[in-house]
DRENZA-659214 format. One record per residue (C-alpha): residue number from 1; z, y, x. Coordinates in nm, 2 decimals, padded with zeros to 4 digits, m for minus. Layout:
BEGIN
+-----+--------+--------+--------+
:   i :      w :      v :      u :
+-----+--------+--------+--------+
: NUM :      Z :      Y :      X :
...
+-----+--------+--------+--------+
! end
This chain:
BEGIN
+-----+--------+--------+--------+
:   i :      w :      v :      u :
+-----+--------+--------+--------+
:   1 :  02.98 : m01.49 : m03.30 :
:   2 :  02.70 : m01.48 : m03.05 :
:   3 :  02.54 : m01.15 : m02.97 :
:   4 :  02.19 : m01.16 : m02.84 :
:   5 :  01.99 : m00.91 : m02.63 :
:   6 :  01.77 : m00.82 : m02.93 :
:   7 :  01.74 : m00.93 : m03.29 :
:   8 :  01.44 : m00.87 : m03.52 :
:   9 :  01.59 : m00.85 : m03.86 :
:  10 :  01.46 : m00.88 : m04.21 :
:  11 :  01.09 : m00.97 : m04.14 :
:  12 :  00.87 : m01.24 : m04.28 :
:  13 :  00.82 : m01.48 : m03.99 :
:  14 :  00.49 : m01.67 : m03.98 :
:  15 :  00.40 : m01.99 : m03.80 :
:  16 :  00.13 : m02.24 : m03.87 :
:  17 :  00.36 : m02.43 : m04.10 :
:  18 :  00.47 : m02.14 : m04.33 :
:  19 :  00.62 : m01.80 : m04.38 :
:  20 :  01.00 : m01.75 : m04.41 :
:  21 :  01.24 : m01.46 : m04.43 :
:  22 :  01.46 : m01.49 : m04.12 :
:  23 :  01.59 : m01.31 : m03.81 :
:  24 :  01.46 : m01.37 : m03.47 :
:  25 :  01.70 : m01.35 : m03.18 :
:  26 :  01.58 : m01.28 : m02.82 :
:  27 :  01.78 : m01.36 : m02.50 :
:  28 :  01.65 : m01.34 : m02.15 :
:  29 :  01.29 : m01.30 : m02.25 :
:  30 :  01.27 : m01.61 : m02.47 :
:  31 :  01.34 : m01.68 : m02.84 :
:  32 :  01.70 : m01.80 : m02.85 :
:  33 :  01.76 : m01.84 : m03.23 :
:  34 :  01.60 : m01.83 : m03.57 :
:  35 :  01.82 : m01.78 : m03.88 :
:  36 :  02.00 : m01.53 : m04.10 :
:  37 :  02.26 : m01.27 : m04.01 :
:  38 :  02.21 : m01.28 : m03.63 :
:  39 :  02.36 : m01.01 : m03.42 :
:  40 :  02.22 : m00.83 : m03.12 :
:  41 :  02.29 : m00.55 : m02.88 :
:  42 :  01.96 : m00.40 : m03.01 :
:  43 :  01.81 : m00.43 : m03.35 :
:  44 :  01.46 : m00.40 : m03.48 :
:  45 :  01.44 : m00.36 : m03.85 :
:  46 :  01.13 : m00.55 : m03.97 :
:  47 :  01.19 : m00.52 : m04.34 :
:  48 :  00.86 : m00.53 : m04.52 :
:  49 :  00.68 : m00.64 : m04.20 :
:  50 :  00.53 : m00.96 : m04.07 :
:  51 :  00.68 : m01.11 : m03.75 :
:  52 :  00.40 : m01.30 : m03.58 :
:  53 :  00.35 : m01.46 : m03.24 :
:  54 :  00.16 : m01.23 : m03.00 :
:  55 : m00.21 : m01.31 : m02.99 :
:  56 : m00.36 : m01.53 : m02.73 :
:  57 : m00.72 : m01.42 : m02.64 :
:  58 : m00.88 : m01.70 : m02.45 :
:  59 : m01.21 : m01.54 : m02.36 :
:  60 : m01.21 : m01.21 : m02.19 :
:  61 : m01.42 : m01.06 : m01.91 :
:  62 : m01.19 : m00.83 : m01.71 :
:  63 : m01.27 : m00.64 : m01.39 :
:  64 : m01.55 : m00.88 : m01.34 :
:  65 : m01.89 : m00.87 : m01.17 :
:  66 : m02.15 : m01.00 : m01.40 :
:  67 : m02.42 : m01.25 : m01.32 :
:  68 : m02.66 : m00.96 : m01.29 :
:  69 : m02.44 : m00.78 : m01.04 :
:  70 : m02.29 : m00.52 : m01.27 :
:  71 : m01.92 : m00.45 : m01.28 :
:  72 : m01.78 : m00.42 : m01.63 :
:  73 : m01.59 : m00.12 : m01.75 :
:  74 : m01.23 : m00.24 : m01.77 :
:  75 : m00.98 : m00.30 : m01.51 :
:  76 : m00.69 : m00.53 : m01.57 :
:  77 : m00.48 : m00.23 : m01.65 :
:  78 : m00.72 : m00.08 : m01.91 :
:  79 : m00.81 : m00.42 : m02.07 :
:  80 : m00.46 : m00.55 : m02.11 :
:  81 : m00.35 : m00.20 : m02.24 :
:  82 : m00.61 : m00.24 : m02.51 :
:  83 : m00.51 : m00.60 : m02.58 :
:  84 : m00.14 : m00.49 : m02.62 :
:  85 : m00.23 : m00.22 : m02.87 :
:  86 : m00.42 : m00.48 : m03.07 :
:  87 : m00.13 : m00.73 : m03.08 :
:  88 : m00.24 : m00.96 : m02.80 :
:  89 :  00.02 : m01.06 : m02.54 :
:  90 : m00.17 : m01.32 : m02.33 :
:  91 : m00.53 : m01.32 : m02.21 :
:  92 : m00.74 : m01.57 : m02.03 :
:  93 : m01.01 : m01.40 : m01.82 :
:  94 : m01.24 : m01.53 : m01.55 :
:  95 : m01.22 : m01.58 : m01.18 :
:  96 : m01.60 : m01.56 : m01.15 :
:  97 : m01.76 : m01.74 : m00.86 :
:  98 : m02.11 : m01.63 : m00.75 :
:  99 : m02.34 : m01.82 : m00.52 :
: 100 : m02.21 : m01.82 : m00.17 :
: 101 : m01.85 : m01.76 : m00.27 :
: 102 : m01.56 : m01.99 : m00.19 :
: 103 : m01.38 : m02.06 : m00.51 :
: 104 : m01.03 : m02.04 : m00.37 :
: 105 : m01.11 : m01.70 : m00.23 :
: 106 : m01.24 : m01.59 : m00.57 :
: 107 : m00.92 : m01.69 : m00.74 :
: 108 : m00.71 : m01.51 : m00.47 :
: 109 : m00.92 : m01.19 : m00.52 :
: 110 : m00.89 : m01.19 : m00.90 :
: 111 : m00.52 : m01.27 : m00.87 :
: 112 : m00.46 : m00.97 : m00.66 :
: 113 : m00.64 : m00.75 : m00.92 :
: 114 : m00.43 : m00.89 : m01.20 :
: 115 : m00.10 : m00.87 : m01.02 :
: 116 : m00.16 : m00.50 : m00.97 :
: 117 : m00.29 : m00.41 : m01.31 :
: 118 : m00.21 : m00.66 : m01.59 :
: 119 :  00.03 : m00.56 : m01.86 :
: 120 :  00.00 : m00.87 : m02.07 :
: 121 :  00.05 : m01.22 : m01.94 :
: 122 : m00.27 : m01.38 : m01.81 :
: 123 : m00.44 : m01.69 : m01.69 :
: 124 : m00.79 : m01.77 : m01.54 :
: 125 : m01.08 : m01.98 : m01.63 :
: 126 : m01.25 : m02.11 : m01.31 :
: 127 : m01.61 : m01.98 : m01.33 :
: 128 : m01.83 : m02.22 : m01.14 :
: 129 : m02.18 : m02.10 : m01.03 :
: 130 : m02.20 : m02.27 : m00.69 :
: 131 : m02.09 : m02.63 : m00.71 :
: 132 : m02.11 : m02.71 : m00.34 :
: 133 : m01.93 : m03.00 : m00.18 :
: 134 : m01.65 : m02.76 : m00.08 :
: 135 : m01.62 : m02.64 : m00.44 :
: 136 : m01.62 : m02.99 : m00.59 :
: 137 : m01.43 : m03.18 : m00.33 :
: 138 : m01.18 : m02.92 : m00.20 :
: 139 : m01.13 : m02.60 : m00.40 :
: 140 : m01.18 : m02.71 : m00.76 :
: 141 : m00.94 : m03.02 : m00.75 :
: 142 : m00.67 : m02.81 : m00.56 :
: 143 : m00.69 : m02.52 : m00.81 :
: 144 : m00.68 : m02.75 : m01.11 :
: 145 : m00.37 : m02.92 : m00.99 :
: 146 : m00.21 : m02.59 : m00.91 :
: 147 : m00.24 : m02.50 : m01.28 :
: 148 : m00.58 : m02.34 : m01.34 :
: 149 : m00.67 : m02.60 : m01.61 :
: 150 : m01.00 : m02.46 : m01.75 :
: 151 : m01.35 : m02.43 : m01.61 :
: 152 : m01.64 : m02.21 : m01.73 :
: 153 : m02.00 : m02.31 : m01.68 :
: 154 : m02.33 : m02.15 : m01.78 :
: 155 : m02.64 : m02.33 : m01.91 :
: 156 : m02.85 : m02.01 : m01.89 :
: 157 : m02.89 : m01.69 : m01.68 :
: 158 : m03.08 : m01.74 : m01.35 :
: 159 : m02.79 : m01.64 : m01.11 :
: 160 : m02.51 : m01.85 : m01.26 :
: 161 : m02.66 : m02.14 : m01.46 :
: 162 : m02.61 : m02.50 : m01.35 :
: 163 : m02.86 : m02.78 : m01.37 :
: 164 : m02.78 : m03.08 : m01.57 :
: 165 : m02.68 : m03.29 : m01.27 :
: 166 : m02.45 : m03.01 : m01.15 :
: 167 : m02.28 : m02.99 : m01.49 :
: 168 : m02.21 : m03.36 : m01.48 :
: 169 : m02.06 : m03.32 : m01.13 :
: 170 : m01.83 : m03.04 : m01.25 :
: 171 : m01.73 : m03.24 : m01.56 :
: 172 : m01.64 : m03.55 : m01.35 :
: 173 : m01.41 : m03.34 : m01.13 :
: 174 : m01.25 : m03.20 : m01.45 :
: 175 : m01.20 : m03.55 : m01.58 :
: 176 : m01.04 : m03.68 : m01.27 :
: 177 : m00.80 : m03.39 : m01.23 :
: 178 : m00.72 : m03.29 : m01.59 :
: 179 : m00.91 : m02.97 : m01.70 :
: 180 : m01.11 : m02.85 : m02.00 :
: 181 : m01.48 : m02.76 : m01.94 :
: 182 : m01.59 : m02.45 : m02.13 :
: 183 : m01.95 : m02.36 : m02.17 :
: 184 : m02.19 : m02.08 : m02.25 :
: 185 : m02.44 : m02.32 : m02.40 :
: 186 : m02.79 : m02.19 : m02.47 :
: 187 : m03.12 : m02.33 : m02.36 :
: 188 : m03.24 : m02.13 : m02.06 :
: 189 : m03.61 : m02.21 : m02.08 :
: 190 : m03.64 : m02.11 : m02.44 :
: 191 : m03.47 : m01.77 : m02.38 :
: 192 : m03.67 : m01.69 : m02.07 :
: 193 : m04.00 : m01.79 : m02.23 :
: 194 : m03.93 : m01.59 : m02.55 :
: 195 : m03.81 : m01.28 : m02.36 :
: 196 : m04.11 : m01.27 : m02.13 :
: 197 : m04.34 : m01.31 : m02.42 :
: 198 : m04.18 : m01.03 : m02.62 :
: 199 : m04.18 : m00.78 : m02.34 :
: 200 : m04.53 : m00.86 : m02.24 :
: 201 : m04.64 : m00.76 : m02.59 :
: 202 : m04.44 : m00.44 : m02.59 :
: 203 : m04.15 : m00.55 : m02.80 :
: 204 : m03.88 : m00.40 : m02.58 :
: 205 : m03.62 : m00.24 : m02.81 :
: 206 : m03.26 : m00.37 : m02.83 :
: 207 : m03.33 : m00.54 : m03.17 :
: 208 : m03.57 : m00.78 : m03.00 :
: 209 : m03.28 : m00.91 : m02.79 :
: 210 : m03.18 : m01.13 : m03.08 :
: 211 : m03.53 : m01.26 : m03.13 :
: 212 : m03.53 : m01.37 : m02.76 :
: 213 : m03.24 : m01.60 : m02.82 :
: 214 : m03.38 : m01.85 : m03.08 :
: 215 : m03.14 : m02.02 : m03.30 :
: 216 : m03.26 : m02.36 : m03.17 :
: 217 : m03.16 : m02.27 : m02.82 :
: 218 : m02.80 : m02.29 : m02.92 :
: 219 : m02.85 : m02.61 : m03.11 :
: 220 : m03.03 : m02.78 : m02.82 :
: 221 : m02.77 : m02.68 : m02.56 :
: 222 : m02.48 : m02.79 : m02.78 :
: 223 : m02.64 : m03.13 : m02.84 :
: 224 : m02.71 : m03.17 : m02.47 :
: 225 : m02.36 : m03.08 : m02.35 :
: 226 : m02.20 : m03.29 : m02.62 :
: 227 : m02.39 : m03.59 : m02.50 :
: 228 : m02.27 : m03.52 : m02.15 :
: 229 : m01.92 : m03.51 : m02.29 :
: 230 : m01.98 : m03.84 : m02.46 :
: 231 : m02.12 : m04.00 : m02.15 :
: 232 : m01.82 : m03.90 : m01.93 :
: 233 : m01.55 : m03.89 : m02.19 :
: 234 : m01.47 : m03.54 : m02.08 :
: 235 : m01.34 : m03.29 : m02.33 :
: 236 : m01.54 : m02.96 : m02.37 :
: 237 : m01.50 : m02.62 : m02.54 :
: 238 : m01.82 : m02.46 : m02.68 :
: 239 : m01.79 : m02.08 : m02.65 :
: 240 : m01.90 : m01.82 : m02.90 :
: 241 : m02.07 : m02.04 : m03.17 :
: 242 : m02.31 : m01.81 : m03.36 :
: 243 : m02.52 : m02.03 : m03.60 :
: 244 : m02.46 : m02.25 : m03.90 :
: 245 : m02.66 : m02.52 : m03.73 :
: 246 : m02.44 : m02.50 : m03.42 :
: 247 : m02.13 : m02.54 : m03.63 :
: 248 : m02.29 : m02.84 : m03.80 :
: 249 : m02.37 : m03.01 : m03.47 :
: 250 : m02.00 : m02.97 : m03.37 :
: 251 : m01.88 : m03.11 : m03.70 :
: 252 : m02.10 : m03.42 : m03.66 :
: 253 : m01.99 : m03.47 : m03.29 :
: 254 : m01.62 : m03.45 : m03.38 :
: 255 : m01.69 : m03.70 : m03.66 :
: 256 : m01.82 : m03.93 : m03.40 :
: 257 : m01.49 : m03.91 : m03.21 :
: 258 : m01.63 : m03.69 : m02.93 :
: 259 : m01.36 : m03.45 : m02.80 :
: 260 : m01.53 : m03.12 : m02.87 :
: 261 : m01.35 : m02.79 : m02.93 :
: 262 : m01.52 : m02.47 : m03.03 :
: 263 : m01.46 : m02.10 : m03.08 :
: 264 : m01.64 : m01.82 : m03.25 :
: 265 : m01.59 : m01.44 : m03.22 :
: 266 : m01.56 : m01.14 : m03.45 :
: 267 : m01.91 : m01.03 : m03.37 :
: 268 : m02.04 : m01.34 : m03.53 :
: 269 : m01.81 : m01.31 : m03.83 :
: 270 : m01.86 : m00.94 : m03.90 :
: 271 : m02.20 : m00.83 : m03.74 :
: 272 : m02.56 : m00.94 : m03.80 :
: 273 : m02.89 : m00.90 : m03.61 :
: 274 : m02.96 : m00.59 : m03.81 :
: 275 : m02.68 : m00.40 : m03.63 :
: 276 : m02.91 : m00.39 : m03.33 :
: 277 : m03.19 : m00.23 : m03.53 :
: 278 : m03.11 :  00.14 : m03.46 :
: 279 : m03.28 :  00.45 : m03.34 :
: 280 : m03.38 :  00.46 : m02.97 :
: 281 : m03.15 :  00.26 : m02.74 :
: 282 : m02.85 :  00.29 : m02.97 :
: 283 : m02.88 : m00.07 : m03.07 :
: 284 : m02.78 : m00.16 : m02.71 :
: 285 : m02.42 : m00.11 : m02.80 :
: 286 : m02.44 : m00.42 : m03.02 :
: 287 : m02.62 : m00.64 : m02.77 :
: 288 : m02.43 : m00.96 : m02.68 :
: 289 : m02.52 : m01.32 : m02.60 :
: 290 : m02.57 : m01.51 : m02.81 :
: 291 : m02.66 : m01.24 : m03.05 :
: 292 : m02.52 : m01.18 : m03.40 :
: 293 : m02.72 : m01.37 : m03.66 :
: 294 : m02.72 : m01.35 : m04.04 :
: 295 : m02.47 : m01.32 : m04.33 :
: 296 : m02.53 : m01.69 : m04.42 :
: 297 : m02.43 : m01.78 : m04.06 :
: 298 : m02.12 : m01.58 : m04.10 :
: 299 : m02.03 : m01.78 : m04.41 :
: 300 : m02.10 : m02.11 : m04.23 :
: 301 : m01.87 : m02.00 : m03.94 :
: 302 : m01.59 : m01.91 : m04.18 :
: 303 : m01.63 : m02.24 : m04.34 :
: 304 : m01.62 : m02.41 : m04.00 :
: 305 : m01.29 : m02.23 : m03.93 :
: 306 : m01.15 : m02.34 : m04.26 :
: 307 : m01.25 : m02.70 : m04.20 :
: 308 : m01.12 : m02.71 : m03.85 :
: 309 : m01.46 : m02.77 : m03.69 :
: 310 : m01.40 : m02.44 : m03.50 :
: 311 : m01.05 : m02.40 : m03.38 :
: 312 : m01.03 : m02.06 : m03.21 :
: 313 : m01.14 : m01.70 : m03.26 :
: 314 : m01.16 : m01.52 : m02.93 :
: 315 : m01.30 : m01.17 : m02.85 :
: 316 : m01.54 : m01.25 : m02.57 :
: 317 : m01.45 : m00.90 : m02.45 :
: 318 : m01.74 : m00.80 : m02.22 :
: 319 : m01.71 : m00.42 : m02.18 :
: 320 : m01.99 : m00.20 : m02.06 :
: 321 : m02.01 :  00.18 : m02.12 :
: 322 : m02.31 :  00.32 : m02.29 :
: 323 : m02.42 :  00.51 : m01.98 :
: 324 : m02.56 :  00.46 : m01.63 :
: 325 : m02.25 :  00.26 : m01.52 :
: 326 : m02.31 :  00.00 : m01.79 :
: 327 : m02.56 : m00.05 : m02.07 :
: 328 : m02.81 :  00.19 : m01.92 :
: 329 : m02.77 :  00.10 : m01.55 :
: 330 : m03.14 :  00.02 : m01.53 :
: 331 : m03.24 :  00.38 : m01.62 :
: 332 : m03.30 :  00.58 : m01.94 :
: 333 : m03.58 :  00.37 : m02.08 :
: 334 : m03.49 :  00.00 : m02.01 :
: 335 : m03.63 : m00.30 : m02.20 :
: 336 : m03.38 : m00.53 : m02.37 :
: 337 : m03.39 : m00.77 : m02.07 :
: 338 : m03.25 : m00.49 : m01.85 :
: 339 : m02.96 : m00.40 : m02.07 :
: 340 : m02.61 : m00.55 : m02.00 :
: 341 : m02.50 : m00.79 : m02.27 :
: 342 : m02.15 : m00.76 : m02.41 :
: 343 : m01.91 : m00.59 : m02.65 :
: 344 : m01.56 : m00.46 : m02.63 :
: 345 : m01.32 : m00.66 : m02.86 :
: 346 : m00.98 : m00.72 : m02.72 :
: 347 : m00.81 : m00.45 : m02.93 :
: 348 : m01.00 : m00.51 : m03.26 :
: 349 : m01.00 : m00.90 : m03.27 :
: 350 : m00.67 : m00.94 : m03.45 :
: 351 : m00.69 : m00.64 : m03.69 :
: 352 : m01.04 : m00.74 : m03.80 :
: 353 : m00.92 : m01.09 : m03.87 :
: 354 : m00.60 : m00.99 : m04.03 :
: 355 : m00.78 : m00.76 : m04.27 :
: 356 : m01.04 : m01.03 : m04.37 :
: 357 : m00.81 : m01.33 : m04.38 :
: 358 : m00.48 : m01.19 : m04.51 :
: 359 : m00.54 : m00.85 : m04.67 :
: 360 : m00.86 : m00.95 : m04.84 :
: 361 : m00.74 : m01.30 : m04.91 :
: 362 : m01.02 : m01.50 : m04.74 :
: 363 : m00.76 : m01.73 : m04.59 :
: 364 : m00.38 : m01.74 : m04.52 :
: 365 : m00.14 : m01.58 : m04.28 :
: 366 : m00.06 : m01.93 : m04.14 :
: 367 : m00.43 : m01.98 : m04.06 :
: 368 : m00.45 : m01.64 : m03.90 :
: 369 : m00.16 : m01.74 : m03.67 :
: 370 : m00.32 : m02.07 : m03.59 :
: 371 : m00.67 : m01.93 : m03.50 :
: 372 : m00.55 : m01.63 : m03.30 :
: 373 : m00.24 : m01.76 : m03.12 :
: 374 : m00.12 : m02.12 : m03.17 :
: 375 : m00.44 : m02.31 : m03.14 :
: 376 : m00.57 : m02.13 : m02.82 :
: 377 : m00.23 : m02.17 : m02.66 :
: 378 : m00.22 : m02.54 : m02.74 :
: 379 : m00.58 : m02.61 : m02.64 :
: 380 : m00.55 : m02.42 : m02.31 :
: 381 : m00.22 : m02.56 : m02.20 :
: 382 :  00.00 : m02.25 : m02.28 :
: 383 :  00.19 : m02.40 : m02.56 :
: 384 :  00.48 : m02.43 : m02.64 :
: 385 :  00.59 : m02.12 : m02.44 :
: 386 :  00.30 : m01.91 : m02.58 :
: 387 :  00.14 : m01.88 : m02.93 :
: 388 :  00.44 : m01.97 : m03.14 :
: 389 :  00.77 : m01.83 : m03.28 :
: 390 :  01.00 : m02.11 : m03.19 :
: 391 :  01.33 : m02.15 : m03.01 :
: 392 :  01.26 : m02.17 : m02.63 :
: 393 :  00.92 : m02.00 : m02.65 :
: 394 :  00.85 : m01.68 : m02.47 :
: 395 :  00.94 : m01.38 : m02.68 :
: 396 :  00.58 : m01.27 : m02.73 :
: 397 :  00.59 : m01.11 : m03.07 :
: 398 :  00.38 : m00.87 : m03.28 :
: 399 :  00.54 : m00.70 : m03.58 :
: 400 :  00.27 : m00.61 : m03.83 :
: 401 :  00.27 : m00.36 : m04.11 :
: 402 :  00.06 : m00.53 : m04.37 :
: 403 :  00.02 : m00.21 : m04.57 :
: 404 : m00.10 :  00.02 : m04.30 :
: 405 : m00.46 :  00.13 : m04.34 :
: 406 : m00.67 :  00.22 : m04.04 :
: 407 : m01.03 :  00.34 : m04.01 :
: 408 : m01.18 :  00.23 : m03.68 :
: 409 : m01.34 :  00.50 : m03.47 :
: 410 : m01.53 :  00.52 : m03.14 :
: 411 : m01.25 :  00.72 : m02.98 :
: 412 : m00.97 :  00.51 : m03.12 :
: 413 : m00.94 :  00.23 : m02.87 :
: 414 : m00.74 :  00.20 : m02.55 :
: 415 : m01.00 :  00.03 : m02.33 :
: 416 : m01.24 :  00.21 : m02.09 :
: 417 : m01.56 :  00.16 : m02.29 :
: 418 : m01.60 :  00.47 : m02.50 :
: 419 : m01.73 :  00.32 : m02.82 :
: 420 : m01.63 :  00.07 : m03.08 :
: 421 : m01.90 : m00.16 : m03.23 :
: 422 : m01.69 : m00.18 : m03.55 :
: 423 : m01.64 :  00.19 : m03.59 :
: 424 : m01.63 :  00.30 : m03.95 :
: 425 : m01.47 : m00.01 : m04.09 :
: 426 : m01.15 :  00.04 : m04.29 :
: 427 : m00.88 : m00.22 : m04.23 :
: 428 : m00.55 : m00.30 : m04.39 :
: 429 : m00.28 : m00.43 : m04.17 :
: 430 : m00.19 : m00.33 : m03.81 :
: 431 :  00.04 : m00.44 : m03.53 :
: 432 :  00.30 : m00.16 : m03.49 :
: 433 :  00.55 : m00.31 : m03.24 :
: 434 :  00.44 : m00.56 : m02.97 :
: 435 :  00.68 : m00.74 : m02.74 :
: 436 :  00.60 : m00.95 : m02.42 :
: 437 :  00.88 : m01.18 : m02.31 :
: 438 :  01.12 : m00.96 : m02.50 :
: 439 :  01.01 : m00.63 : m02.34 :
: 440 :  00.84 : m00.37 : m02.55 :
: 441 :  00.47 : m00.32 : m02.47 :
: 442 :  00.38 : m00.10 : m02.77 :
: 443 :  00.58 :  00.08 : m03.03 :
: 444 :  00.52 :  00.39 : m03.24 :
: 445 :  00.17 :  00.42 : m03.10 :
: 446 :  00.29 :  00.45 : m02.74 :
: 447 :  00.25 :  00.22 : m02.45 :
: 448 :  00.58 :  00.13 : m02.27 :
: 449 :  00.46 : m00.13 : m02.01 :
: 450 :  00.36 : m00.06 : m01.65 :
: 451 :  00.06 : m00.20 : m01.47 :
: 452 :  00.14 : m00.52 : m01.29 :
: 453 :  00.42 : m00.62 : m01.53 :
: 454 :  00.22 : m00.91 : m01.67 :
: 455 :  00.26 : m01.26 : m01.52 :
: 456 :  00.02 : m01.54 : m01.42 :
: 457 :  00.05 : m01.84 : m01.65 :
: 458 : m00.02 : m02.16 : m01.46 :
: 459 : m00.07 : m02.45 : m01.70 :
: 460 : m00.01 : m02.82 : m01.73 :
: 461 : m00.28 : m03.07 : m01.85 :
: 462 : m00.26 : m03.04 : m02.23 :
: 463 : m00.35 : m03.31 : m02.47 :
: 464 : m00.68 : m03.13 : m02.54 :
: 465 : m00.78 : m03.18 : m02.18 :
: 466 : m00.73 : m03.55 : m02.16 :
: 467 : m01.01 : m03.81 : m02.21 :
: 468 : m01.01 : m04.01 : m02.53 :
: 469 : m01.03 : m04.34 : m02.34 :
: 470 : m01.35 : m04.44 : m02.52 :
: 471 : m01.57 : m04.53 : m02.23 :
: 472 : m01.94 : m04.52 : m02.24 :
: 473 : m02.07 : m04.87 : m02.18 :
: 474 : m02.23 : m04.76 : m01.85 :
: 475 : m01.89 : m04.67 : m01.71 :
: 476 : m01.71 : m04.99 : m01.84 :
: 477 : m01.70 : m05.26 : m01.57 :
: 478 : m01.70 : m05.52 : m01.85 :
: 479 : m02.05 : m05.41 : m01.96 :
: 480 : m02.20 : m05.25 : m01.64 :
: 481 : m02.19 : m05.57 : m01.43 :
: 482 : m01.87 : m05.46 : m01.25 :
: 483 : m01.98 : m05.13 : m01.12 :
: 484 : m01.68 : m04.90 : m01.05 :
: 485 : m01.81 : m04.55 : m01.14 :
: 486 : m01.48 : m04.38 : m01.25 :
+-----+--------+--------+--------+
! end
């Protein structure tokens, strides 16, 4: 009878297809067998627990210089430590190019930081702010084919946004070499105009940040980028959907056969604009872009997740301390335009969703696994080795106690931020033991991993990254008088 390195016995194993009582056997860092009465050199008793794939958080800002020139609070060591305590075993962060940077050097620099600090496994989105000929013709194609298969662009923010023609250039390179284009899609002109108008009239408190990002600025940018996608037949991912109308735009585009993927984040499912309406500058802790909206938007986003219009829930972890190193870097009396945007969320993403979807019965355990692990792994080219409990997959596993009750607190996280935007919430269900490639990251409330033990995950071109083959007539030689444009 085979004896494995480790067997997790007696737990309820969940995949996107269902929940079963079975043992999970690990050998050499991968899942070697699923079944009953398996034997191992080590045993973890998971009786009464859920055995789930480790979370895949596909939107994290780690050890990164912002577009405004501000370094965020977390290193790869502190961010991935926090991720591990929250049940996440793989993160995708950003190799952030700023104007004047060579993209290949940016990736080398971020790789060195992650190699020294990361405790979870990791990958990078290629953040493009300077689409020069060197970027588009040399660095970007080479990096994509090396295995960095996703690109981040901005449609707003002065220092990083791309013009429409530049977006099309980046999308064409992605199409030719096999990558997914991800976007922060808001209309820059609307935001700038509204923000300037508010500040000039003395409306400077954090609560006016939300007013400065009109709902329609998301809708317009979504529509525009979707039509770029349609023109070039290039798949896209719309980051951090915040409005009911935005979800509706995506549903309609997908119904037209356009290859659009979309995510939302816990801040849009659990917070509203009123969370920014606090005494003094306290509301700055809840400032992010796009801003939280309304309870009716929350319900629309949950419905979009249920229907499959939105496929992923990521954290958009963007950590800034509430002091002069972060939110208050512009001084003790900043207007909302001068306050860094972003919330911590790596550690709380999974517990918040588990409580809402599983403990409170809003959805199912299978759907929780899909949104937080399997779908992001599949879309971003990490599946089948990540995001699933299956023979041959990496042994990235989180063992959850569905009955454990936790009250979130400002001092309860393991990042370097110092506050928790969800403090005071009572949650039921918590990851107690977390394994990465069969090695224990967290157990009994203690960290067991060392900085630098995480591995870079290079990716193949996944099905989500491939064009549909439905050419726009302008690109079809049969209808464009023979012009060869692809």
